[in-house]
C-alpha positions in Angstrom: 13.7 20.4 -6.8 10.0 21.3 -7.2 7.1 20.1 -9.3 4.4 22.8 -8.9 1.0 23.2 -10.7 0.3 26.3 -12.7 -2.6 27.7 -14.6 -2.8 27.4 -18.4 -5.0 29.2 -20.9 -7.2 26.1 -21.1 -7.5 25.1 -17.4 -6.7 26.2 -13.8 -3.7 24.1 -12.6 -3.6 22.5 -16.1 0.2 22.8 -16.4 3.3 22.3 -14.2 6.3 24.5 -13.3 9.5 22.5 -12.7 12.3 24.0 -10.7 15.6 22.2 -11.3 18.9 22.7 -9.4 20.8 25.6 -11.0 18.7 25.7 -14.1 16.0 27.8 -15.6 12.4 27.2 -14.6 10.7 24.8 -17.0 6.9 24.8 -17.7 5.1 21.9 -19.3 1.4 21.4 -20.2 1.0 18.1 -18.3 -0.8 18.3 -14.9 1.4 17.8 -11.8 -0.2 14.5 -10.7 0.3 13.1 -14.2 4.1 13.9 -14.0 4.3 12.3 -10.5 2.4 9.2 -11.7 4.7 8.9 -14.8 7.8 9.2 -12.6 6.6 6.5 -10.2 5.9 4.2 -13.2 9.3 4.9 -14.6 10.9 3.6 -11.4 8.7 0.5 -11.5 5.6 1.2 -9.5 2.4 3.3 -9.4 1.9 6.4 -7.3 -0.7 4.5 -5.3 1.8 1.7 -4.4 4.5 4.3 -3.5 2.0 6.1 -1.2 1.0 2.8 0.4 4.7 1.9 1.0 5.2 5.2 2.8 2.2 4.6 5.0 3.3 1.1 5.8 6.9 2.0 6.6 6.2 5.3 8.5 2.6 5.3 9.6 2.2 8.7 8.0 -1.3 8.7 6.6 -2.0 12.4 6.0 -0.1 13.8 3.0 2.6 11.1 2.9 5.9 11.8 1.2 7.0 9.5 -1.6 10.3 7.9 -2.7 10.7 7.4 -6.5 13.7 5.1 -6.1 15.9 4.1 -3.2 18.9 3.8 -5.5 19.1 7.6 -5.9 17.3 9.1 -2.9 14.5 11.1 -4.5 12.2 11.9 -1.6 9.4 14.3 -2.4 6.8 15.7 0.0 3.5 17.3 -0.9 2.4 20.7 0.1 -1.3 19.8 0.1 -3.5 16.7 -0.1 -2.9 14.7 -3.4 -6.6 15.2 -4.0 -6.1 19.0 -4.3 -5.1 20.4 -7.7 -2.8 23.0 -6.1 -0.6 20.3 -4.5 3.1 20.8 -5.3 5.9 18.3 -4.6 9.2 19.3 -3.1 12.5 17.3 -3.0 13.8 17.3 0.6 17.4 17.3 -0.4 17.2 20.8 -1.9 15.3 22.7 0.8 17.6 25.1 2.7 15.2 27.3 4.6 11.5 27.8 5.2 10.4 31.3 6.1 7.0 32.4 7.5 5.1 35.0 5.5 1.9 36.9 6.1 -1.5 35.3 5.5 -0.5 31.7 6.2 2.0 31.6 3.4 5.7 30.7 3.4 8.8 31.2 1.3 11.2 28.3 0.6 14.8 29.0 -0.2 16.6 26.2 -2.0 20.3 25.3 -1.8 20.9 27.1 -5.2 19.3 30.3 -3.8 16.1 29.9 -5.9 13.0 30.7 -3.9 9.3 29.8 -4.1 6.3 31.2 -2.3 3.7 28.7 -1.3 0.1 29.1 -0.1 0.5 27.1 3.1 1.8 28.1 6.6 5.4 27.7 7.4 4.3 25.4 10.3 2.5 23.1 7.8 5.4 23.2 5.4 7.9 22.3 8.1 5.6 19.4 9.2 5.6 18.0 5.7 9.3 18.5 5.4 9.9 16.6 8.7 7.6 13.8 7.6 9.8 13.3 4.5 13.0 13.4 6.6 11.5 10.8 8.9 10.7 8.6 5.9 14.3 9.1 4.7 15.6 8.1 8.1 13.3 5.0 8.3 14.5 3.8 4.9 18.1 4.4 5.6 17.9 2.7 9.0 16.2 -0.4 7.6 18.7 -0.7 4.8 21.6 -0.4 7.2 20.1 -3.1 9.4 19.4 -5.3 6.3 23.1 -5.0 5.3 24.1 -6.1 8.8 26.1 -3.0 9.4 24.0 -0.3 11.0 27.0 2.0 11.6 28.0 2.2 7.9 25.8 3.8 5.3 25.5 2.5 1.8 28.2 4.2 -0.3 26.6 4.9 -3.7 29.8 6.5 -5.0 31.8 3.3 -4.9 32.9 2.1 -8.4 31.1 -1.2 -7.8 27.8 -0.9 -6.0 27.1 -4.0 -3.9 24.0 -5.4 -5.4 23.0 -6.8 -2.0 23.0 -3.3 -0.5 20.8 -2.0 -3.3 18.4 -4.9 -3.1 18.1 -4.4 0.7 16.4 -1.1 0.1 14.1 -2.5 -2.6 13.2 -5.3 -0.3 11.5 -2.9 2.1 8.8 -2.5 -0.5 6.2 -5.2 -1.0 3.4 -5.1 -3.5 0.1 -6.3 -2.3 
């Protein structure tokens, strides 16, 4: 649900806290950006290309969300610029509520009732969340049009996934 930088003994923001759905919080010694880059590469592309795809598809140039793979919608949005060490990444599908706190902070409640306080305003957090939802919508709409049936979403639970439907989503990405 969340990939958040944390301080280690050796370095400020040198580790990462990982919040998973209905699981204990996990902490690892890898930096957050390294985990994001490794995840992007696992799904066949670099972080840079994922970011450029988002910009091309949505026009969002400031703190763009990313999609690891269109087969299993994993849309994450950043809390800060990716050049900032304190940047955390949040999966849109688990956010239940964003609450304003004092001193330009906010509290995110996730669907499994876990919470997280973040050092950005609720307004900025909602803006980032809505950017990611917009990206999700643009990808879904393009895939529906590519499969020639805009009224019927791709059903990933079918016993046999139509390879054409899956490839339609991947075709939206082009490497330059």
